[in-house]
C-alpha positions in Angstrom: 130.2 33.9 91.9 128.4 36.6 93.9 129.4 35.0 97.2 133.0 34.6 96.2 135.6 36.4 98.4 139.0 37.4 97.2 140.9 35.2 99.6 138.7 32.1 99.1 141.4 30.6 96.8 145.2 31.0 97.0 146.9 33.8 95.1 147.5 33.1 91.4 144.3 31.0 91.1 140.8 32.1 89.9 142.1 35.3 88.4 138.8 36.1 86.6 136.8 35.7 89.8 139.3 37.8 91.8 139.2 40.5 89.1 135.4 40.5 89.2 135.4 40.9 93.0 137.8 43.8 93.1 136.2 45.5 90.1 132.8 45.2 91.8 134.1 47.1 94.8 136.0 49.6 92.7 132.8 50.3 90.6 130.8 50.8 93.8 133.4 53.2 95.2 133.6 55.0 91.9 129.8 55.3 91.8 129.8 56.8 95.3 132.6 59.3 94.6 131.0 60.1 91.2 127.6 60.8 92.9 129.2 63.1 95.4 131.0 64.9 92.6 127.9 65.3 90.5 125.6 66.4 93.3 128.1 68.6 95.2 130.6 70.0 92.7 130.4 69.6 89.0 126.6 69.7 88.4 126.7 68.4 84.8 123.8 69.2 82.4 122.3 66.3 80.5 122.4 62.6 80.6 125.6 62.3 78.5 127.6 64.6 80.6 126.4 63.0 83.8 127.3 59.5 82.5 130.7 60.9 81.4 131.3 62.2 84.9 130.4 58.9 86.5 132.8 57.1 84.1 135.5 59.6 84.9 135.7 58.0 88.4 134.4 54.5 87.8 136.7 53.7 84.8 140.1 54.4 86.4 139.2 52.7 89.7 138.1 49.6 87.9 141.3 49.8 85.8 143.4 50.1 89.0 141.6 47.0 90.6 142.1 45.0 87.4 145.7 46.0 87.1 146.4 45.0 90.7 144.7 41.6 90.3 146.2 40.7 87.0 149.7 41.9 87.9 149.9 40.2 91.3 148.5 37.0 89.9 150.9 37.0 86.9 153.8 37.7 89.3 152.7 34.8 91.5 152.4 32.4 88.6 155.6 33.6 86.9 157.8 33.7 90.0 156.2 30.6 91.7 156.4 32.4 95.1 153.6 33.7 97.2 155.2 36.7 98.9 154.8 40.4 99.4 156.7 41.3 96.2 153.7 40.2 94.1 151.4 42.5 95.9 153.9 45.4 95.7 154.1 44.9 91.9 150.3 44.9 91.8 150.3 48.2 93.7 152.8 49.6 91.3 150.6 48.6 88.4 147.7 50.3 90.1 149.8 53.4 90.6 150.6 53.6 86.9 146.9 53.5 86.0 146.4 56.3 88.5 149.2 58.3 87.0 147.7 57.8 83.5 144.4 59.0 84.9 146.1 62.1 86.4 148.1 62.5 83.2 151.2 63.1 85.2 154.3 61.0 85.7 155.1 63.2 88.7 152.0 61.9 90.4 152.5 58.3 89.1 155.8 57.6 90.8 154.7 58.4 94.4 151.4 56.7 93.8 153.2 53.6 92.6 155.2 53.5 95.8 152.3 54.4 98.1 149.9 51.8 96.6 152.7 49.2 96.6 153.3 49.8 100.3 149.6 49.6 101.0 149.4 46.3 99.2 152.3 45.0 101.2 150.6 46.0 104.4 147.4 44.3 103.2 149.3 41.1 102.4 151.0 41.1 105.8 147.6 41.6 107.5 146.2 38.6 105.6 149.2 36.4 106.4 149.3 37.3 110.1 145.5 37.5 110.7 145.2 41.2 111.5 141.7 42.6 111.7 141.7 45.9 109.7 138.1 46.7 110.4 136.6 45.0 113.5 133.1 43.7 113.3 130.6 46.2 114.7 127.9 44.9 117.0 124.8 46.8 118.0 124.4 47.6 121.7 121.9 45.3 123.5 121.3 47.8 126.2 120.8 51.5 125.9 120.6 54.4 128.3 116.8 53.9 128.3 117.2 50.3 129.6 115.7 49.8 133.0 118.2 47.0 133.8 121.1 49.5 134.2 122.0 51.2 137.5 123.3 54.6 136.5 124.1 55.8 140.0 127.7 56.9 140.7 128.0 55.0 144.0 126.2 51.9 145.1 124.1 51.8 148.3 125.7 50.2 151.3 123.2 48.2 153.2 124.9 48.8 156.7 124.3 52.6 156.4 120.6 52.3 155.9 119.1 53.3 159.2 115.5 53.7 158.2 112.9 51.0 158.3 109.7 50.4 156.4 106.4 51.5 157.8 107.7 54.1 160.4 
């Protein structure tokens, strides 16, 4: 289960595994954001207040990931179609969780639309094989490498008029 990826199985299948995978990434993101908030802004006093501040970020993000997975899978199974509308509905469900977190319907409606649009773009990227984040490779040669010729102009052998030993 730890090596499972979200797109290992078709949409609508292995809902629990997919929920776990997205919740894992949401919890890691929430932990990172919560750590930044605790260290840089809120500075809570005591263990309870620190844990509360972490959960302020982790809980809604995990809820948004769970809402997306369950809604998109339920729409897939209910409609019997694997299309972008399922992902849009999942994004809308995530937006409603975000709006509840913000305690504002004025925030919820635009977030529903934005997260739905982002989900449609992600579904399109998966279907068409787009690479959202290209794989980063380390450089094999550096500026300190002796194999590189860093001169601006290469030497032309015909213009060399000197000889060795003179």
